[in-house]
C-alpha positions as CSV (number, residue, x, y, z in Angstrom):
1,M,13.6,12.2,56.7
2,P,13.6,13.4,60.3
3,Y,16.0,16.2,61.3
4,E,18.2,14.0,63.4
5,S,18.6,11.3,60.7
6,L,19.5,14.0,58.1
7,K,22.1,15.4,60.5
8,D,23.6,12.0,61.1
9,V,24.0,11.3,57.4
10,E,25.5,14.8,56.8
11,V,28.0,14.3,59.6
12,L,29.0,10.8,58.3
13,F,29.5,11.9,54.7
14,G,31.3,15.1,55.7
15,L,33.7,13.1,57.9
16,A,34.1,10.5,55.1
17,L,35.3,13.3,52.7
18,V,38.2,14.0,54.9
19,T,39.0,10.5,56.0
20,V,38.9,8.9,52.5
21,L,41.0,11.8,51.1
22,V,43.7,11.0,53.7
23,F,43.6,7.3,53.1
24,R,43.7,7.8,49.3
25,R,46.9,9.9,49.7
26,L,48.3,7.0,51.7
27,M,47.5,4.7,48.7
28,F,44.7,2.8,50.6
29,P,41.4,1.9,48.9
30,S,38.4,4.2,49.6
31,I,36.7,1.3,51.4
32,I,39.3,1.4,54.1
33,G,38.6,5.1,54.5
34,F,34.9,4.5,54.9
35,L,35.5,1.8,57.5
36,A,37.8,4.3,59.4
37,T,35.1,6.9,59.1
38,G,32.6,4.6,60.7
39,I,35.0,3.7,63.5
40,L,35.6,7.4,64.3
41,A,31.9,8.4,64.1
42,G,30.5,5.4,65.9
43,P,29.2,5.2,69.5
44,H,32.5,3.6,70.7
45,A,34.8,6.5,69.5
46,L,33.8,10.1,68.9
47,A,30.2,9.2,69.3
48,F,28.8,11.5,66.5
49,I,26.2,8.7,66.2
50,R,25.0,7.5,69.6
51,D,22.1,5.2,68.8
52,P,23.3,1.6,68.1
53,H,19.9,0.6,66.9
54,Q,20.0,3.3,64.3
55,V,23.4,2.1,63.3
56,E,22.2,-1.4,62.7
57,Q,19.2,-0.2,60.6
58,M,21.6,1.8,58.4
59,A,23.8,-1.2,58.0
60,E,20.9,-3.4,57.0
61,I,19.7,-0.8,54.4
62,G,23.3,-0.6,53.1
63,V,23.5,-4.4,52.8
64,V,20.2,-4.5,50.9
65,L,21.3,-1.8,48.4
66,L,24.8,-3.3,48.0
67,L,23.5,-6.8,47.2
68,F,21.0,-5.3,44.8
69,T,23.6,-3.5,42.7
70,I,26.0,-6.5,42.8
71,G,23.2,-8.7,41.6
72,I,22.6,-6.4,38.6
73,E,26.3,-6.6,37.7
74,L,26.4,-10.4,37.7
75,S,25.7,-12.1,34.3
76,L,24.8,-15.7,34.1
77,K,26.2,-15.8,30.5
78,E,29.5,-14.5,31.8
79,L,29.5,-17.1,34.5
80,M,29.1,-19.8,31.9
81,R,32.0,-18.4,29.9
82,I,34.4,-18.7,32.8
83,R,32.6,-21.6,34.5
84,H,35.7,-23.6,35.1
85,L,37.4,-20.9,37.1
86,V,34.1,-20.0,38.9
87,F,32.7,-23.3,39.9
88,W,35.8,-25.5,40.2
89,G,38.2,-22.9,41.5
90,G,35.6,-21.1,43.7
91,G,34.1,-24.4,44.9
92,L,37.4,-25.8,46.0
93,Q,38.4,-22.6,47.7
94,I,35.1,-22.3,49.7
95,V,34.9,-26.0,50.7
96,V,38.5,-26.4,51.6
97,T,38.6,-23.1,53.6
98,I,35.5,-24.1,55.6
99,A,37.0,-27.6,56.2
100,A,40.3,-26.2,57.3
101,I,38.8,-23.7,59.8
102,T,36.5,-26.4,61.1
103,L,39.5,-28.7,61.6
104,L,41.4,-26.1,63.5
105,G,38.3,-25.4,65.5
106,A,38.5,-29.0,66.8
107,F,41.4,-27.8,69.0
108,S,39.3,-24.9,70.4
109,P,36.6,-24.8,73.1
110,Y,33.9,-23.8,70.6
111,P,31.3,-26.4,69.4
112,V,31.5,-27.7,65.8
113,R,28.5,-25.7,64.6
114,Q,30.2,-22.5,65.7
115,T,33.5,-23.4,64.1
116,I,31.7,-24.3,60.8
117,F,30.2,-20.8,60.9
118,F,33.6,-19.3,61.5
119,G,34.6,-21.1,58.3
120,F,31.7,-19.5,56.5
121,L,32.8,-16.0,57.6
122,I,36.5,-16.5,56.7
123,A,35.9,-18.3,53.3
124,L,34.4,-15.1,51.7
125,S,36.7,-12.4,50.3
126,S,36.1,-8.7,49.4
127,T,34.9,-8.4,45.8
128,A,34.7,-4.6,46.1
129,I,38.3,-4.1,47.2
130,V,40.0,-6.7,45.0
131,V,38.2,-5.8,41.8
132,K,38.9,-2.0,42.4
133,L,42.6,-2.7,43.0
134,L,42.8,-5.0,40.0
135,V,41.2,-2.5,37.7
136,D,43.3,0.4,39.0
137,S,46.5,-1.5,38.4
138,G,45.4,-2.7,35.0
139,E,45.6,-6.4,36.0
140,A,41.9,-7.3,35.7
141,D,42.6,-9.1,32.5
142,A,45.9,-10.7,33.7
143,P,45.8,-14.5,34.3
144,H,45.8,-14.0,38.1
145,G,43.2,-11.3,37.8
146,K,40.8,-13.6,36.0
147,M,41.5,-16.4,38.4
148,A,40.8,-14.1,41.4
149,M,37.6,-12.7,39.9
150,G,36.3,-16.2,39.0
151,I,36.7,-17.3,42.6
152,L,35.1,-14.0,43.9
153,I,32.1,-14.5,41.7
154,F,31.5,-17.9,43.1
155,Q,31.9,-16.5,46.6
156,D,29.2,-13.9,45.8
157,L,26.9,-16.6,44.7
158,C,27.6,-18.7,47.8
159,I,26.2,-15.9,50.1
160,V,22.7,-17.2,49.2
161,P,23.1,-20.8,50.5
162,L,25.3,-19.7,53.4
163,M,22.7,-17.3,54.6
164,L,20.1,-20.1,54.4
165,L,22.3,-22.5,56.3
166,T,23.2,-20.1,59.2
167,P,19.9,-20.4,61.1
168,L,20.1,-24.2,60.8
169,L,23.6,-24.2,62.3
170,A,22.2,-22.3,65.2
171,G,19.7,-25.1,65.8
172,A,16.7,-22.9,64.8
173,G,13.7,-24.7,63.3
174,G,12.7,-28.3,63.2
175,G,15.8,-30.1,61.9
176,M,15.4,-31.8,58.5
177,A,11.9,-30.6,58.0
178,S,13.1,-27.0,58.5
179,I,15.9,-27.5,56.1
180,L,13.5,-28.8,53.4
181,L,11.0,-26.0,54.0
182,T,13.7,-23.3,53.8
183,T,15.2,-24.9,50.7
184,A,11.8,-25.1,49.1
185,K,11.1,-21.4,49.9
186,A,14.5,-20.4,48.5
187,G,13.9,-22.6,45.4
188,A,10.5,-21.0,44.8
189,V,11.9,-17.5,45.1
190,V,14.8,-18.3,42.7
191,L,12.3,-19.9,40.3
192,L,10.1,-16.9,40.5
193,A,13.0,-14.6,39.8
194,H,14.1,-16.7,36.9
195,Y,10.7,-16.6,35.1
196,G,10.4,-13.0,36.1
197,A,13.7,-12.2,34.5
198,R,12.5,-14.0,31.3
199,F,8.9,-12.6,31.0
200,F,7.7,-10.1,33.7
201,V,10.8,-7.8,34.0
202,P,11.3,-7.3,30.2
203,W,7.5,-6.7,29.8
204,V,7.4,-4.1,32.6
205,F,10.6,-2.4,31.3
206,G,9.1,-2.4,27.8
207,Q,6.0,-0.5,29.0
208,V,8.1,2.0,31.0
209,V,10.6,2.6,28.2
210,R,7.8,3.6,25.8
211,T,7.0,6.6,28.1
212,R,10.6,7.9,27.6
213,S,10.6,8.9,31.3
214,R,13.9,8.3,33.0
215,E,12.3,9.0,36.4
216,L,9.8,6.3,35.8
217,F,12.5,3.9,34.7
218,I,14.5,4.5,37.9
219,L,11.4,4.1,40.0
220,T,10.7,0.8,38.3
221,I,14.2,-0.5,39.2
222,I,13.7,0.5,42.8
223,F,10.2,-1.1,42.9
224,I,11.4,-4.4,41.5
225,G,14.4,-4.5,43.9
226,L,12.5,-3.6,47.1
227,G,9.4,-5.6,46.1
228,T,11.5,-8.8,45.7
229,A,13.2,-8.2,49.0
230,W,9.8,-7.7,50.7
231,L,8.6,-11.0,49.2
232,T,11.6,-13.0,50.4
233,A,11.1,-11.4,53.9
234,I,7.5,-12.6,53.9
235,A,8.7,-16.1,52.9
236,G,11.0,-16.1,56.0
237,L,14.2,-15.4,54.1
238,S,16.4,-12.3,54.4
239,L,15.8,-8.9,52.8
240,A,19.4,-8.9,51.5
241,L,18.8,-12.3,49.7
242,G,15.7,-10.9,48.0
243,A,17.6,-7.8,46.9
244,F,20.4,-9.9,45.4
245,I,17.9,-12.1,43.5
246,A,16.1,-9.0,42.2
247,G,19.4,-7.6,40.9
248,L,20.1,-11.0,39.2
249,A,16.7,-10.9,37.6
250,I,17.3,-7.5,36.1
251,S,20.8,-8.4,35.0
252,E,19.3,-11.0,32.6
253,S,17.0,-8.5,30.9
254,E,18.0,-6.4,27.8
255,Y,17.6,-3.3,29.9
256,S,20.3,-4.3,32.5
257,H,23.0,-2.0,31.2
258,Q,20.7,1.0,31.3
259,A,19.4,0.0,34.7
260,L,23.0,-0.3,36.0
261,S,24.1,3.0,34.5
262,D,21.1,4.7,36.2
263,I,21.8,3.2,39.5
264,I,25.6,3.7,39.5
265,P,25.4,7.2,41.0
266,F,23.5,5.7,43.9
267,R,25.7,2.6,44.2
268,E,28.8,4.4,45.4
269,A,26.7,6.1,48.1
270,F,25.1,2.8,49.1
271,M,28.5,1.1,49.4
272,S,30.0,3.9,51.4
273,L,27.0,3.9,53.7
274,F,27.4,0.1,54.2
275,F,31.1,0.2,55.0
276,I,30.7,3.3,57.3
277,S,27.9,1.5,59.1
278,V,30.1,-1.6,59.5
279,G,32.9,0.5,61.0
280,M,30.5,2.2,63.4
281,L,29.7,-1.3,64.9
282,L,33.3,-1.8,65.8
283,D,34.5,-1.0,69.4
284,P,38.1,0.1,69.1
285,G,38.6,-0.9,72.7
286,I,38.7,-4.6,71.6
287,L,42.1,-3.9,70.0
288,A,43.5,-2.8,73.3
289,K,41.9,-5.7,75.1
290,Y,43.0,-8.5,72.7
291,P,46.0,-7.2,70.6
292,F,47.9,-10.5,70.3
293,L,44.8,-12.6,69.7
294,I,43.6,-10.3,66.9
295,A,47.1,-10.1,65.3
296,S,47.3,-13.9,65.3
297,I,43.8,-14.3,63.8
298,V,44.7,-11.8,61.1
299,F,48.0,-13.7,60.3
300,S,46.1,-17.0,60.3
301,I,43.4,-15.8,58.0
302,V,45.9,-14.4,55.4
303,F,48.0,-17.5,55.6
304,I,45.2,-20.1,55.4
305,K,43.3,-18.3,52.6
306,S,46.5,-17.7,50.5
307,L,47.5,-21.4,50.9
308,V,44.0,-22.7,50.2
309,T,43.4,-20.5,47.1
310,T,46.9,-21.3,45.8
311,G,46.2,-25.0,46.2
312,A,42.8,-24.7,44.5
313,A,44.2,-22.8,41.5
314,M,47.1,-25.3,41.1
315,A,44.6,-28.2,41.3
316,L,43.1,-26.8,38.2
317,G,46.5,-26.9,36.5
318,V,47.4,-23.2,36.9
319,P,51.1,-22.5,37.3
320,M,52.2,-21.7,40.9
321,R,53.2,-18.0,40.2
322,I,49.7,-17.2,39.0
323,A,48.0,-19.3,41.7
324,L,50.1,-17.6,44.5
325,I,49.3,-14.1,43.3
326,S,45.6,-15.0,43.1
327,G,45.8,-16.4,46.6
328,L,47.4,-13.4,48.1
329,S,44.9,-11.1,46.3
330,I,41.9,-12.6,48.0
331,A,43.4,-13.4,51.4
332,Q,41.1,-10.9,53.2
333,V,37.7,-11.2,54.7
334,G,34.9,-9.8,52.5
335,E,31.9,-7.5,52.8
336,F,29.5,-10.4,52.6
337,S,31.1,-11.8,55.7
338,F,29.8,-8.7,57.6
339,V,26.3,-9.5,56.2
340,L,26.6,-13.1,57.3
341,S,28.0,-12.1,60.7
342,Q,24.9,-10.0,61.4
343,T,22.8,-13.1,60.7
344,G,25.0,-15.2,62.9
345,L,24.9,-12.7,65.7
346,N,21.1,-12.6,65.6
347,A,21.0,-16.4,65.5
348,G,23.2,-16.7,68.5
349,L,26.2,-18.2,66.8
350,L,28.4,-15.2,67.8
351,T,28.6,-13.5,71.1
352,Q,29.0,-9.7,71.2
353,E,32.7,-10.1,72.1
354,I,33.5,-12.7,69.4
355,Y,31.6,-10.4,67.0
356,Q,33.8,-7.5,67.9
357,I,37.0,-9.6,67.6
358,F,35.8,-10.8,64.1
359,L,35.1,-7.2,63.0
360,A,38.6,-6.0,64.1
361,S,40.3,-8.9,62.4
362,S,38.3,-8.5,59.2
363,I,39.0,-4.8,58.9
364,A,42.7,-5.5,59.5
365,T,42.8,-8.0,56.7
366,M,41.1,-5.5,54.3
367,G,43.7,-2.9,55.3
368,L,46.5,-5.4,54.4
369,T,45.1,-6.2,50.9
370,P,46.9,-3.4,49.0
371,F,50.2,-4.5,50.4
372,C,49.5,-8.2,49.7
373,M,48.7,-7.4,46.1
374,K,51.6,-5.1,45.7
375,Y,54.2,-7.6,46.8
376,A,52.5,-10.8,45.7
377,G,54.5,-10.8,42.4
378,N,57.8,-10.5,44.2
379,V,56.9,-13.3,46.7
380,A,55.7,-15.5,43.8
381,D,58.8,-14.9,41.8
382,S,61.1,-15.7,44.8
383,L,59.3,-19.0,45.6
384,T,59.1,-20.2,42.0
385,K,62.9,-19.6,41.6
386,I,63.6,-21.7,44.7
387,L,61.3,-24.6,43.9
388,P,61.9,-27.1,41.1
389,H,60.1,-26.4,37.8
390,S,58.2,-29.7,38.0
391,L,56.3,-28.3,41.0
392,T,55.7,-24.8,39.8
393,R,54.9,-25.4,36.1
394,G,51.2,-26.2,36.7
395,R,49.4,-29.4,35.8
396,G,51.9,-32.1,35.0
397,A,49.5,-34.1,32.8
398,L,49.2,-31.1,30.4
399,G,52.9,-30.5,30.4
400,R,53.8,-34.1,29.7
401,G,51.2,-34.4,27.0
402,E,52.8,-31.8,24.8
403,K,54.1,-32.9,21.5
404,K,57.6,-31.9,20.5
405,I,57.7,-28.6,18.6
406,T,59.6,-28.8,15.3
407,L,59.2,-25.3,14.0
408,K,61.9,-23.0,12.7
409,D,61.9,-19.3,11.9
410,H,58.6,-19.0,13.7
411,V,56.8,-16.5,15.9
412,I,56.2,-17.2,19.6
413,I,52.9,-15.6,20.9
414,T,52.7,-15.3,24.7
415,G,49.2,-15.0,25.8
416,F,46.0,-16.0,23.9
417,G,43.7,-13.1,24.7
418,V,42.2,-10.8,22.0
419,N,45.5,-9.6,20.7
420,G,47.0,-13.1,20.7
421,K,44.0,-14.6,18.9
422,N,43.9,-11.9,16.2
423,L,47.6,-12.3,15.6
424,A,47.5,-16.1,15.4
425,K,44.5,-15.9,13.0
426,T,46.4,-13.6,10.6
427,L,49.7,-15.6,10.8
428,K,47.7,-18.8,10.0
429,N,46.1,-17.1,7.0
430,L,49.5,-16.0,5.8
431,E,51.0,-19.4,6.4
432,I,53.6,-17.9,8.8
433,P,54.6,-20.5,11.4
434,Y,53.8,-19.7,15.1
435,V,53.3,-21.3,18.5
436,V,51.3,-19.9,21.4
437,I,52.2,-20.2,25.1
438,E,49.2,-19.9,27.4
439,T,48.8,-20.4,31.2
440,N,45.1,-21.2,31.3
441,P,44.8,-25.0,31.0
442,F,41.2,-24.8,29.9
443,T,42.1,-22.4,27.1
444,V,44.9,-24.7,26.0
445,K,42.6,-27.7,25.9
446,S,39.9,-26.0,23.9
447,E,42.2,-24.4,21.4
448,K,44.2,-27.6,20.8
449,K,40.9,-29.1,19.6
450,K,40.6,-26.3,17.1
451,G,44.0,-27.1,15.7
452,H,46.0,-24.2,17.1
453,P,49.7,-24.9,17.9
454,I,49.4,-24.0,21.6
455,I,51.4,-25.2,24.6
456,F,50.7,-24.9,28.3
457,G,53.1,-23.2,30.6
458,D,54.5,-20.0,32.1
459,A,56.7,-18.2,29.5
460,S,58.9,-16.8,32.3
461,K,60.4,-20.3,32.7
462,P,63.3,-21.3,30.5
463,E,62.0,-24.9,30.2
464,V,58.8,-23.6,28.5
465,L,60.7,-21.3,26.1
466,K,63.0,-24.1,25.2
467,H,60.0,-26.3,24.4
468,A,58.8,-23.5,22.2
469,R,62.2,-23.6,20.4
470,I,63.0,-20.0,21.2
471,K,66.6,-20.4,19.8
472,D,65.1,-21.1,16.3
473,A,62.4,-18.4,16.5
474,R,62.5,-15.2,14.5
475,G,60.2,-13.2,16.6
476,M,58.2,-13.1,19.8
477,V,55.1,-11.2,20.7
478,I,54.3,-10.8,24.4
479,A,50.6,-10.0,24.6
480,I,49.7,-10.5,28.3
481,S,48.1,-8.1,30.8
482,D,50.6,-8.5,33.5
483,A,53.4,-5.9,33.4
484,S,55.7,-7.7,35.8
485,A,55.3,-11.0,33.9
486,S,55.9,-9.2,30.6
487,R,59.2,-7.9,31.9
488,S,60.2,-11.4,33.2
489,V,59.4,-13.0,29.9
490,A,61.2,-10.3,27.8
491,S,64.3,-10.5,30.0
492,L,64.5,-14.3,29.7
493,A,63.8,-14.4,26.0
494,R,66.5,-11.9,25.3
495,L,69.0,-13.9,27.4
496,M,68.1,-17.1,25.5
497,N,68.1,-15.6,22.0
498,Q,70.2,-12.4,21.3
499,S,68.8,-12.0,17.8
500,L,65.2,-12.5,18.6
501,H,62.9,-9.6,17.5
502,I,60.7,-9.0,20.6
503,I,57.5,-7.0,20.5
504,V,55.6,-6.3,23.7
505,R,52.1,-5.1,24.1
506,T,51.7,-3.0,27.2
507,R,48.9,-0.9,28.8
508,Y,50.6,2.4,29.7
509,I,53.4,4.5,28.3
510,L,55.1,4.5,31.7
511,E,55.8,0.8,31.2
512,V,57.7,1.4,27.9
513,E,61.2,2.4,29.1
514,P,61.7,-0.5,31.5
515,L,60.9,-2.9,28.7
516,Y,63.5,-1.2,26.4
517,K,66.1,-1.5,29.1
518,L,65.5,-5.3,29.0
519,G,66.4,-5.4,25.3
520,V,62.9,-5.3,23.8
521,N,62.9,-4.2,20.1
522,E,59.4,-2.7,19.9
523,V,56.8,-1.7,22.5
524,V,53.2,-1.0,21.6
525,P,51.4,0.9,24.4
526,E,47.6,0.6,24.3
527,E,47.2,4.0,25.9
528,F,49.0,5.7,22.9
529,E,47.3,3.6,20.2
530,T,43.9,4.2,21.8
531,S,44.5,8.0,21.6
532,I,45.2,7.7,17.9
533,E,42.0,5.7,17.2
534,I,40.0,8.3,19.1
535,L,41.6,11.1,17.1
536,S,40.8,9.3,13.9
537,R,37.1,8.8,14.8
538,V,36.6,12.4,16.0
539,L,38.0,13.8,12.7
540,R,36.0,11.3,10.7
541,N,32.8,12.5,12.4
542,Y,33.6,16.1,11.3
543,M,34.0,14.9,7.7
544,V,37.7,15.8,7.6
545,P,39.2,14.3,4.3
546,H,40.8,10.9,4.7
547,S,44.2,12.2,3.4
548,D,44.2,14.9,6.1
549,I,43.3,12.4,8.8
550,E,46.2,10.2,7.7
551,R,48.5,13.2,7.8
552,C,47.4,14.1,11.3
553,I,47.8,10.5,12.5
554,A,51.3,10.3,10.9
555,E,52.3,13.5,12.8
556,V,51.0,12.2,16.1
557,R,52.7,8.8,15.5
558,K,56.0,10.5,14.5
559,D,56.0,12.6,17.7
560,G,54.9,9.7,19.9
561,Y,57.1,7.0,18.5
562,D,60.1,9.3,18.1
563,M,59.9,9.6,21.9
564,L,59.6,5.9,22.3
565,R,62.5,5.2,19.9
566,S,64.7,7.7,21.8
567,M,64.1,5.5,24.9
568,S,65.2,2.5,22.9
569,R,68.3,4.2,21.6
570,R,69.3,5.1,25.1
571,H,69.7,1.5,25.9
572,S,72.5,0.2,23.7
573,H,71.9,-3.5,24.4
574,A,68.6,-3.3,22.5
575,V,69.5,-5.6,19.6
576,G,68.0,-6.0,16.1
577,I,67.8,-3.6,13.2
578,S,65.1,-1.5,14.8
579,G,67.6,-0.5,17.5
580,Y,69.8,1.3,15.0
581,L,67.2,3.1,12.9
582,S,66.7,6.7,14.0
583,G,63.2,7.9,13.3
584,A,62.8,5.5,10.4
585,E,60.5,2.6,9.7
586,I,60.5,-0.4,7.4
587,A,57.3,-1.3,5.5
588,T,56.2,-3.7,2.8
589,F,54.0,-2.7,-0.2
590,R,52.4,-4.8,-2.9
591,V,52.4,-3.5,-6.5
592,Q,48.8,-3.5,-7.6
593,K,47.7,-4.0,-11.2
594,G,47.0,-0.7,-12.8
595,S,49.2,1.3,-10.4
596,E,51.6,4.0,-11.5
597,L,54.6,1.7,-10.7
598,E,53.4,-1.2,-12.9
599,G,56.0,-1.9,-15.7
600,K,58.4,0.8,-14.5
601,S,62.0,0.2,-13.5
602,L,63.7,1.4,-10.4
603,R,66.0,3.7,-12.4
604,D,62.9,5.8,-13.3
605,G,63.1,7.0,-9.7
606,T,59.4,7.2,-9.1
607,I,59.6,5.9,-5.5
608,R,62.8,7.7,-4.4
609,A,62.3,11.0,-6.2
610,N,58.6,11.5,-5.2
611,S,58.6,10.1,-1.7
612,G,62.2,9.9,-0.4
613,A,61.8,6.3,0.6
614,S,64.5,3.7,-0.4
615,V,64.0,0.2,-1.8
616,L,65.7,-2.5,0.4
617,A,64.4,-5.7,-1.2
618,I,61.8,-7.1,-3.6
619,K,60.0,-10.4,-3.3
620,R,58.6,-12.0,-6.5
621,G,56.9,-15.3,-5.9
622,D,59.2,-17.3,-3.5
623,E,62.4,-15.4,-4.6
624,V,63.7,-12.5,-2.6
625,T,66.2,-10.0,-4.1
626,P,67.9,-7.7,-1.6
627,N,69.3,-4.4,-2.9
628,P,67.9,-4.9,-6.4
629,D,69.6,-3.4,-9.5
630,P,68.2,-0.1,-11.0
631,V,67.1,-2.1,-14.1
632,W,64.6,-4.1,-12.1
633,E,61.2,-3.7,-13.6
634,L,58.2,-3.9,-11.3
635,R,55.3,-6.2,-12.0
636,P,51.9,-6.7,-10.3
637,D,52.0,-8.6,-7.0
638,D,55.7,-7.8,-6.4
639,L,56.3,-7.1,-2.7
640,V,58.6,-4.1,-2.2
641,L,60.4,-3.5,1.1
642,L,60.9,0.2,1.8
643,L,62.9,2.2,4.3
644,G,61.8,5.7,5.3
645,T,60.2,8.0,7.8
646,P,56.4,7.5,8.4
647,E,55.7,10.5,6.1
648,Q,57.9,9.1,3.3
649,L,56.3,5.7,3.5
650,A,52.8,7.2,3.4
651,A,53.8,9.2,0.3
652,A,55.3,6.1,-1.4
653,G,52.3,4.0,-0.7
654,K,50.1,6.0,-3.1
655,F,52.2,4.9,-6.1
656,F,51.5,1.2,-5.3
657,E,47.7,1.7,-5.5
658,R,45.5,1.6,-8.6
């Protein structure tokens, strides 16, 4: 690399270190810091980089590498799993946004072709920013997180046809003949990539893997990526499109995970280079020249995209709260819009001044994204409280089609993810009545066919909880990935049933105390339980005896859950028996045939004397005997309810085994 180019890269990355650090302290995503770095270093500001042509080359290289890594991350199998959200939700969002911008453009002096292209640019959102913020906040698995990511995936796929259509909008080529030729070329490249992914790529990787050379493996990845980009360029298509198709081909091979892990160290540098180069193309003077125009464009983009996405999600039957949060999350202009704008600029669809206005407006919408996502829940809650339930509940046909629930003494499961499914399966096997509340209409439809008692609706609404007969329920398990929604559901459930035993699954320990304040009986933080599972596996790997592992786990659990229980005790309105037990637990044990307790009476004191645990009740068959007499003789298959500390219960459990 020439001396000047090396110096430019060093200056950019050095400035980025400072800028991104400052923006991270201000709670902005790193991408905003990279854009700011580019603006400062560009030829229009501090002029560390003076050659605009060199800037454009860096941007193009960044685009190629960015699309290549995103292509590797995409999985066609995953697309099929969430195809309803991707194709219907994403399709509606793209089409309606382009139509809305085109309609508004009818009142502007710009020709229709140009306003359609404006729609192309605004319809796309930032996958990089939104996914990063969702993952950091632990909301990627929340209903609104899945909805947003489904639409974003479709937008990423749409960059291919949009890039093909852009030259045609500019009037380049020979009309229909050009459209057919371009489509045929694109189809041939996609077909070649498909068969390459099935046959050529696995064979090449297979040969390379046998050498056990990591350097050769990485070289092969780069060769396939750049080679496909080169082929598409020869075919008259863009380099970026070829890089994306190459990444998609690699993603379908069995070596995709290794390929992605090897290229991840480069990916962050590629992305930072791309966003820095985009920032360098912006002239800050455009902000002083058109401040009110840019502000109105930014407001219009956020408003229109939020409205359209919310409408698209609600058209699929999603409740308004989830739809609105999803809409506000993807209300910005995305990185692929920068790619498309370069194509439009070269094709003559954008003038240099319009291009600068677009860059300024797009970067502003990206900067607003953290605030939109932070306050989206509050905005959604406020709106859904004002509007009638019939408008906010989601698809009316699903709601009206629900059969009346006739359960009593049942468990209400909120959320049908991994935790909800495992719990429902176990309850079904034990013949314990339950009902599931789920916000995804497609999940409700498919699970109903399997015979699950599941109803569609938002559990933070009293009408939905009434339908689930919350007043007759014994317990409720809230197993959703949205901390704000979990608190809303728990608060409403406690208000509607004071004796309900509420268990909440949450992600972080920091979320525990707010839930106890709302009257939750038990909170299971994944962060804490994961640490225990890791501890167990590490000790097992060192061949520590099982009894010692159980003792260590019991100590960790005691220290951790004593802290959690102290939170619960601080909030006196936490009802249920667990709210009054200090450091104790209740557990059920089955008397096994051949155990030490078989044939012995309670007066022998085997349980109490040797473990310290107390017998609260015994179930034999369908008969339950609370506070049994000392003369009670234990038989095989008796279920004994014990009260004690975790250590006492662990000691007592040994006497029930063979």
